[in-house]
Structure formats: C-alpha cells, structure tokens
MINUPA-57935 format. One line per 3 residues: their letters; for each residue y, x, z of N, C-alpha, C. Coordinates in pm, 1 decimal. Each point is the difference from the previous one (the first is absolute). Layout:
N
A	Y/X/Z/Y/X/Z/Y/X/Z; ...
***
This chain:
190
XXX	10563.1/6680.6/7948.4/76.2/113.8/-49.0/-95.0/96.3/-71.5; 35.6/34.6/-120.4/-78.5/97.0/-75.0/41.3/139.9/41.6; -98.1/81.6/33.2/28.4/139.7/33.7/5.9/82.4/-127.5
XXX	68.2/113.5/9.9/18.7/85.0/-117.7/-46.7/142.3/27.6; -46.8/64.0/-106.1/-43.6/139.0/10.4/51.3/78.0/-119.6; 39.3/122.8/25.2/37.9/94.1/-104.4/-108.4/105.8/-6.6
XXX	-62.8/13.8/-117.4/-99.6/104.3/-23.8/64.5/100.2/-93.5; 5.1/126.1/42.1/71.1/102.3/-76.8/-100.1/92.1/-69.0; 10.6/7.6/-132.1/-87.7/84.7/-80.7/73.2/126.5/-41.5
XXX	-73.2/109.7/-3.0/53.3/126.5/-49.2/-100.7/60.2/-96.5; 46.8/86.5/-87.0/-89.9/70.0/-90.9/-108.9/68.1/81.1; -124.2/-20.0/-39.8/-110.4/63.7/70.1/-45.4/-70.8/125.1
XXX	41.7/-126.3/17.9/-49.1/-74.0/117.1/-147.6/-34.8/-20.6; -67.1/-34.5/106.4/-140.5/-38.6/-5.5/-7.9/-145.1/-46.7; -52.2/-21.2/-120.7/1.9/-133.3/-59.3/-80.8/-103.6/76.5
XXX	-113.5/38.3/54.3/-81.5/-96.3/74.1/76.2/-49.9/122.2; 66.7/89.3/70.5/78.0/-39.8/116.6/115.9/-90.9/-39.3; 64.5/29.5/-111.7/112.0/-81.9/-46.3/-47.2/-139.0/-40.4
XXX	-97.1/-6.6/-88.7/-44.1/-129.0/-53.1/-67.7/-85.2/107.6; -85.7/60.7/81.3/-65.8/-76.1/107.0/103.2/-57.1/97.3; 102.2/77.6/31.2/104.0/-47.3/91.8/79.6/-114.5/-61.2
XXX	45.0/18.3/-122.4/79.1/-103.8/-67.2/-80.2/-129.3/-10.1; -121.7/10.3/-50.9/-84.5/-116.9/-19.7/-27.7/-72.8/131.1; -35.1/72.6/104.0/-33.5/-61.5/128.5/122.2/-67.2/62.1
XXX	115.1/63.7/-8.4/122.4/-60.5/53.4/32.4/-130.4/-72.9; -11.8/0.5/-132.2/27.1/-120.7/-78.2/-97.9/-110.4/38.6; -127.3/33.2/14.2/-99.3/-99.2/42.0/34.7/-58.6/136.5
XXX	69.2/77.2/82.7/40.6/-46.6/131.8/127.4/-82.4/-0.2; 54.0/-26.8/-117.8/119.8/-82.6/-9.3/129.9/75.3/21.5; -5.0/130.7/-7.5/118.4/82.7/20.9/67.8/26.3/-133.4
XXX	131.3/-12.0/-0.7/77.9/27.7/-120.5/11.9/151.7/-14.2; -62.2/54.2/-103.7/-6.9/144.8/-17.2/93.9/45.0/-111.6; 80.9/99.8/30.5/82.0/68.3/-99.9/-56.0/139.8/-13.8
XXX	-33.9/38.3/-123.1/-52.1/133.7/-26.3/114.0/79.8/-63.3; 38.0/108.8/65.5/112.6/80.5/-46.9/-45.9/139.4/-40.6; 58.1/50.5/-105.6/-27.4/135.2/-47.4/100.4/97.5/60.3
XXX	-51.9/108.3/57.0/85.2/107.8/50.8/4.8/114.8/-99.9; -27.3/-29.5/-125.8/0.1/102.1/-104.4/142.6/50.0/-24.2; 23.5/129.1/14.7/136.7/52.4/-15.8/52.9/-12.6/-142.4
XXX	-87.8/-18.8/-97.8/44.0/-18.6/-138.2/35.3/-145.6/-28.0; -6.6/-85.4/98.7/38.4/-138.5/-17.2/-98.6/-81.9/-81.7; -128.3/35.7/6.2/-101.7/-74.7/-75.2/-70.9/-98.3/91.5
XXX	-29.3/-118.0/-54.2/-77.4/-97.9/74.2/-148.3/32.0/-4.6; -45.4/56.0/-110.4/-141.5/35.5/-11.9/-22.1/139.6/56.0; -96.9/9.5/88.8/-33.9/130.6/55.6/-147.6/29.2/-28.3
XXX	-31.0/126.1/-5.7/-139.3/41.4/-14.5/-49.7/39.9/137.9; -106.8/-67.6/42.9/-54.7/23.1/133.1/-89.0/124.6/0.6; -55.9/31.6/115.8/-71.8/126.3/19.8/-121.8/18.1/-89.4
XXX	-63.9/-107.6/-41.1/-119.7/8.9/-85.2/30.2/-37.9/-144.2; 127.9/-9.6/-33.8/39.2/-28.4/-137.3/24.7/-146.2/-32.0; -21.8/-89.1/94.3/25.8/-142.2/-22.1/150.0/-22.8/-10.6
XXX	39.4/-85.6/-93.4/141.4/-35.5/-16.2/28.5/-123.8/83.5; 100.2/7.9/85.2/43.9/-112.6/82.6/144.3/-31.4/-35.6; 34.8/-128.5/0.9/135.7/-41.4/-36.3/63.7/-71.0/118.7
XXX	114.5/49.5/41.9/74.2/-57.6/111.4/85.5/-117.8/-47.0; 42.5/-81.2/94.5/90.0/-111.9/-29.0/142.2/47.7/-23.3; 37.6/106.0/70.5/137.8/46.6/-3.9/5.0/145.5/44.7
XXX	116.4/58.8/-10.7/22.8/134.4/52.6/35.3/-11.5/148.4; -33.2/100.7/76.9/27.1/-1.5/143.1/147.6/-26.7/28.0; 87.2/55.3/-83.1/144.3/-16.5/19.4/40.3/-147.2/1.8
XXX	-72.7/-82.6/-73.2/32.2/-142.4/-7.5/-32.4/-73.6/130.0; -74.5/61.2/88.9/-37.7/-63.9/126.3/85.6/47.0/117.1; 92.5/90.1/-25.4/73.8/66.6/108.0/73.9/-96.0/92.1
XXX	46.0/-112.2/-49.2/76.1/-94.2/83.0/-86.0/-114.6/53.8; -128.3/3.4/-28.2/-89.4/-105.0/46.4/-68.7/43.3/129.9; -45.9/-98.3/73.9/-82.5/30.3/116.8/-138.1/-60.9/-22.6
XXX	-99.9/64.8/54.3/-138.3/-41.6/-14.7/-65.0/-2.7/138.3; -99.2/-85.8/14.2/-74.0/-4.9/125.5/-92.8/120.2/14.5; -34.4/61.2/-113.6/-91.3/114.0/-1.7/36.5/91.9/-115.9
XXX	-1.4/129.7/24.7/5.9/100.1/-107.4/-131.9/74.2/4.7; -70.5/3.5/-113.1/-133.3/58.9/-6.6/-2.5/115.7/-99.1; -61.2/110.0/42.8/-9.0/121.4/-81.2/-145.1/32.7/-33.1
XXX	-41.1/-14.9/-127.4/-131.0/50.1/-41.5/3.7/152.7/3.8; -113.5/60.8/28.7/-4.6/145.8/10.8/-37.3/68.1/-129.2; -81.0/103.2/13.2/-38.0/81.5/-114.6/94.6/116.8/-18.5
XXX	-50.1/100.3/-69.6/82.5/116.3/-32.2/1.7/16.9/-151.0; 112.9/27.5/-56.5/126.2/37.0/64.8/90.1/-118.2/35.8; -51.7/-122.9/-9.0/82.9/-117.1/27.9/71.2/5.0/133.5
XXX	-71.8/34.7/106.5/61.3/5.9/132.6/112.9/102.2/4.0; -16.9/111.1/-70.8/106.4/102.1/-3.0/122.9/-52.9/-72.3; -21.5/-76.2/-107.2/114.6/-60.0/-70.8/71.7/-101.2/89.9
XXX	-76.1/-78.7/75.2/62.3/-94.1/93.6/78.7/75.5/107.0; -58.7/105.9/52.4/66.3/82.6/102.0/134.8/51.1/-49.2; 7.5/29.9/-129.1/119.6/59.9/-57.8/95.2/-102.2/-61.7
XXX	-11.7/-126.0/38.9/86.5/-107.7/-50.6/94.9/-42.7/111.9; 124.0/51.0/0.4/92.8/-28.0/110.1/22.5/-148.8/26.7; 10.4/-80.6/-104.7/22.9/-142.3/21.2/-116.8/-62.6/76.8
XXX	-121.1/34.5/-34.9/-115.8/-54.6/71.2/3.6/40.4/146.6; 31.5/124.3/27.9/3.5/46.1/139.4/106.3/-77.6/77.7; 112.7/-26.0/-62.5/104.3/-79.0/65.5/-47.6/-142.9/24.2
XXX	-68.4/-60.7/-97.3/-52.9/-135.6/17.6/-103.2/-4.1/112.6; -84.6/102.4/9.4/-98.7/6.6/107.9/67.7/14.7/135.9; 107.7/77.3/6.9/74.2/14.8/126.4/61.6/-133.8/40.4
XXX	59.0/-67.5/-97.6/59.5/-130.4/28.8/-106.8/-99.4/45.7; -116.1/3.8/-64.6/-111.0/-88.6/34.7/-42.8/24.5/144.6; -15.5/126.7/35.8/-36.4/35.6/138.3/107.9/-45.9/97.7
XXX	125.9/25.5/-33.9/110.1/-31.8/90.3/15.0/-149.4/24.2; -35.0/-81.2/-98.1/9.4/-145.2/19.8/-132.2/-59.0/47.6; -92.5/87.9/37.0/-130.4/-37.2/56.4/-77.0/-91.9/-94.2
XXX	-6.2/41.1/-126.5/-78.9/-70.7/-101.0/-119.9/89.1/-35.9; -101.3/-60.3/-58.0/-126.6/69.1/-25.4/9.9/103.9/-110.7; -73.4/110.4/23.5/-20.9/106.0/-98.8/-149.2/23.7/-8.8
XXX	-48.3/37.5/-117.6/-142.4/26.8/-18.3/-15.6/119.3/-93.3; -89.7/91.2/36.4/-22.2/120.8/-80.4/-147.9/35.7/5.7; -54.7/37.2/-114.8/-142.3/29.8/-10.2/-21.1/138.8/-59.3
XXX	-114.2/58.7/30.9/-45.8/125.7/-60.9/89.0/116.6/42.2; 63.3/65.8/-93.5/85.5/114.8/30.6/136.6/-41.1/52.9; 41.5/-125.2/-21.3/136.8/-40.8/34.6/35.4/7.1/148.0
XXX	-90.7/-32.2/93.4/40.3/16.2/139.8/45.3/143.4/31.5; -73.3/99.3/-50.9/34.7/140.2/26.9/111.2/49.9/-91.6; -16.5/-21.0/-129.8/90.3/60.9/-98.4/137.1/-66.7/-2.1
XXX	5.1/-130.8/23.2/128.6/-71.1/-3.9/52.1/-26.2/140.8; -75.4/-76.4/77.9/51.5/-43.7/130.1/17.3/114.7/99.1; -102.9/81.4/20.8/11.8/110.8/95.4/104.2/101.2/-46.2
XXX	1.8/28.0/-130.1/95.5/96.6/-54.3/144.5/-39.0/33.1; 28.1/-129.8/-2.0/136.3/-48.9/25.1/16.5/-57.5/140.8; -91.3/33.7/90.7/7.0/-43.5/139.5/12.8/-152.6/11.2
XXX	-84.0/-70.3/-74.8/2.6/-145.8/-1.5/-122.5/-62.3/67.7; -70.7/78.7/80.7/-115.2/-53.9/71.8/34.7/-30.2/145.0; 76.9/86.3/63.2/34.9/-21.4/140.0/-124.1/0.1/87.1
XXX	-6.6/-88.6/100.4/-114.2/-3.2/90.9/-118.1/-83.5/-51.1; 4.0/-41.0/-125.0/-104.6/-88.3/-53.6/-136.8/66.8/-2.4; -102.3/-81.9/13.3/-138.2/42.1/-23.4/-22.5/-9.5/-150.4
XXX	-61.1/103.3/-60.1/-14.2/5.3/-145.5/-133.1/61.1/-41.3; -32.3/-19.3/-126.4/-110.1/68.7/-65.1/49.5/45.0/-136.8; -85.0/69.4/-72.3/36.3/46.2/-133.6/-121.0/60.6/-67.7
XXX	19.6/46.7/-119.3/-109.0/58.0/-77.6/-59.3/118.7/76.1; -132.9/7.7/8.9/-62.1/113.5/69.5/50.3/133.5/-56.1; 39.0/87.2/89.4/57.4/128.8/-38.4/150.3/4.2/19.5
XXX	63.0/-117.4/20.2/144.8/-1.9/23.8/33.9/-7.9/148.6; -103.0/-3.0/85.5/22.3/-17.0/144.2/98.7/101.1/57.3; -4.6/122.6/-48.9/86.7/104.2/55.5/147.8/-28.0/-25.7
XXX	30.6/-87.0/-95.5/138.7/-34.8/-30.2/45.8/-125.6/73.0; -93.3/-64.4/69.9/31.8/-121.2/75.2/13.5/34.1/147.2; 77.5/-78.3/75.9/13.1/27.9/143.2/-136.2/-5.8/68.8
XXX	-40.2/109.0/62.0/-131.6/8.3/64.5/-16.8/-107.0/106.8; 107.2/-33.6/68.1/-8.0/-99.3/107.4/-21.6/-140.9/-53.0; 24.9/-21.1/-130.2/-11.8/-134.5/-54.7/-109.8/-18.6/-100.8
XXX	-71.4/108.1/-36.4/-100.3/-10.1/-104.9/-127.2/-66.5/50.3; -49.7/-97.0/-78.1/-126.0/-68.5/29.2/-84.6/5.3/-126.5; -122.2/47.4/12.7/-89.2/10.7/-116.3/-69.7/-134.2/-23.5
XXX	72.8/-93.5/-59.1/-51.4/-132.2/-34.6/46.7/-34.8/-141.0; -72.3/-88.5/-69.7/40.4/-36.7/-136.5/139.4/-61.0/-9.7; 35.3/-86.0/96.7/131.5/-64.7/2.0/49.4/-1.0/143.8
XXX	126.9/33.8/19.1/61.5/-4.9/132.4/127.3/-83.9/-10.5; 9.2/-101.4/85.2/119.5/-85.0/5.0/67.8/24.4/134.3; 123.5/46.6/-4.5/79.0/19.7/121.2/104.8/-110.9/4.1
XXX	-25.4/-100.6/83.4/87.7/-116.7/6.3/136.4/33.5/58.5; 4.2/91.1/95.2/126.8/37.4/61.4/94.4/67.4/-97.7; -53.6/89.5/-81.4/82.4/73.2/-97.0/1.6/-67.5/-137.1
XXX	-75.2/-109.9/-13.1/-8.2/-74.5/-126.5/-39.7/91.9/-115.3; -112.1/70.9/20.3/-47.5/95.6/-98.8/-149.8/-17.9/-22.4; -38.4/-12.5/-127.2/-140.1/-10.0/-39.3/-32.4/125.5/-80.0
XXX	-107.9/69.4/36.7/-42.0/118.3/-74.6/-149.0/-10.4/-30.7; -41.6/71.5/-103.3/-139.4/-5.7/-41.6/-38.6/131.5/-66.2; -131.8/18.6/-21.0/-51.5/129.8/-40.8/-8.8/26.2/-149.7
XXX	-31.7/-98.5/-83.4/-13.4/33.2/-141.6/-52.8/-112.9/-85.0; -38.4/29.4/-124.4/-37.8/-103.5/-95.8/-101.8/-101.0/51.9; -105.2/45.2/66.3/-103.6/-92.3/46.1/47.9/-90.5/112.6
XXX	111.2/33.0/63.3/53.2/-81.4/109.0/117.9/-85.6/-44.4; 30.7/0.0/-129.1/120.0/-67.6/-50.4/-2.1/-150.8/22.2; -113.3/-65.5/-19.3/-4.5/-144.7/21.0/18.2/-32.9/147.9
XXX	-66.3/73.5/88.2/16.7/-22.4/143.9/144.8/25.2/42.4; 61.7/101.7/-57.0/141.3/33.2/23.8/88.7/-117.8/-38.6; -19.9/-51.4/-119.8/82.1/-111.1/-48.1/-28.0/-127.8/79.1
XXX	-124.3/-22.0/39.6/-31.1/-116.3/83.2/69.1/10.1/135.9; 11.9/119.6/53.5/74.1/18.8/125.5/146.5/-38.5/-19.1; 55.4/33.2/-116.4/138.6/-37.9/-30.2/13.2/-151.3/-11.4
XXX	-95.4/-64.9/-65.0/1.3/-146.6/-8.0/-7.3/-59.1/140.5; -85.0/55.0/83.9/-16.3/-52.5/136.2/128.7/8.3/80.4; 72.7/112.0/-8.9/122.1/12.0/81.0/111.8/-89.2/-53.4
XXX	0.2/-26.3/-129.7/106.4/-83.6/-56.8/-34.7/-148.6/1.5; -123.6/-33.5/-34.2/-37.2/-140.4/-19.2/-95.4/-53.6/106.8; -56.1/88.8/82.2/-92.2/-42.3/103.8/-143.2/34.4/-35.9
XXX	-81.7/16.6/103.4/-138.9/39.8/-20.0/-79.2/-104.9/-76.5; 31.9/-127.4/18.3/-70.8/-105.8/-71.4/14.6/12.0/-150.7; 119.7/28.3/-45.7/23.8/18.8/-144.4/-72.3/125.1/-47.5
XXX	8.1/107.4/77.0/-68.8/123.5/-38.2/-151.0/-23.3/-10.3; -57.4/-76.0/93.8/-143.3/-30.0/-4.2/-34.9/-83.1/-123.1; 85.1/-94.2/-34.1/-22.5/-84.3/-118.6/3.4/85.9/-127.3
XXX	97.1/89.7/-8.4/8.8/90.6/-115.3/-124.4/88.1/-6.6; -39.2/56.9/112.6/-118.3/86.3/4.2/-124.0/-75.9/-44.7; -15.1/-122.1/44.7/-115.6/-79.9/-39.1/-0.1/-26.7/-150.2
XXX	115.0/-34.6/-54.0/10.8/-25.7/-142.9/-26.3/123.1/-85.0; 24.8/117.9/56.3/-24.5/125.6/-70.9/-141.9/52.7/23.8; -77.1/-72.6/82.1/-136.4/38.8/35.9/-6.1/130.6/78.7
XXX	103.7/24.9/78.0/3.0/119.9/84.5/-113.9/-7.7/100.3; -74.8/108.1/10.9/-110.2/8.3/93.9/-131.4/-55.3/-51.3; -4.2/-42.5/-124.3/-123.1/-56.8/-54.5/-73.7/94.5/-93.5
X	55.4/116.2/-23.2/-63.8/93.9/-93.4/-119.1/68.4/64.1
***
C-alpha cells in the first residue's frame, strides 16, 4: 500500500522546509500532493526568501481526499497564512479526529496548531522563541519530536527539515525505509 501525504504551501512559507520535506517523502516512496493555500487561487507561491514554488493543486481540490499525513512547512508569514485558512484548519481537525498523522515545523506548531488547539496532550517542539505559545507541559527542546499517541511530528526549523521529513517517512513506511533514504542522501556524513 502506498502511503500519501499532503504538503500545504502558503505565501511566505520557508522554502527549505517545504522542498526538503517534499523531496524526502518522495524518496521514501510516499505519494505526495503539494497544495497551495493561496487565497488568490494561484498555484505558484513566493516563499519567505523569494523562491518561487509551484503546487500541484489548490487546497480546495483536496477537500474530499484523505491522506496518511498532512505536513505544514513553517516560516513567516507562511505559518500565519496557514493559520488563517479555514479549510486547512478543518482538514487538520479531521486528520486528528481520525487518528492520522500531522506534521508541523518551525513556527507552525505554535502559530497554527497551538492557536487552533490542535496539539492536545502531545509532546512537541518548535522554532526557538515560540515556546511560550506551546503547551508548557508538552514542550521538549529537541530538533524533532514524534508523539506516537497523538500522531504528531514537530520540528524546530530549516536545519532540522531533513530529520523532520525522515521521521515522517519512518512513521509511514518504517524505520528501515527511512534509514535507506537517509543513507542515499548522505545524512550524517557531512
């Protein structure tokens, strides 16, 4: 069975987190759909550092689909745009309610998930400086935190994006596949 992931892009998202996540998931054999949450209905978005990224479809086109994982790249103002996208928040609620995986990196754990009470009792991390917006009882200062009970993967920022995406590959495809992907990418050899 091929697993599926939805990666949601917004204007001003962190491009390294988006591209590293998409690429790593694809290398892991996961069927990735990249959706634009651009309110102007554009597939091409400009990321936080000016890079142009092109989505496969608009978020609205995914509304009736289910995915094994919904992943949110961070960055500002990208995370704020995601926070303010009602359809995405509804999809994240549905994902949580059906006990399917969610993943958020950088500002997204605080700006999107905590803002909409989508963390619950999960253990989480996020971009340094956002701790005050995350549940104090669940915050862990680590590059990547995987909460298997709540099916939530969180990470700190651009430099942790590959490890974040490898954690997503591991939960969907198994640690062996994640290790194979990491080896092929020369992770840990720099």
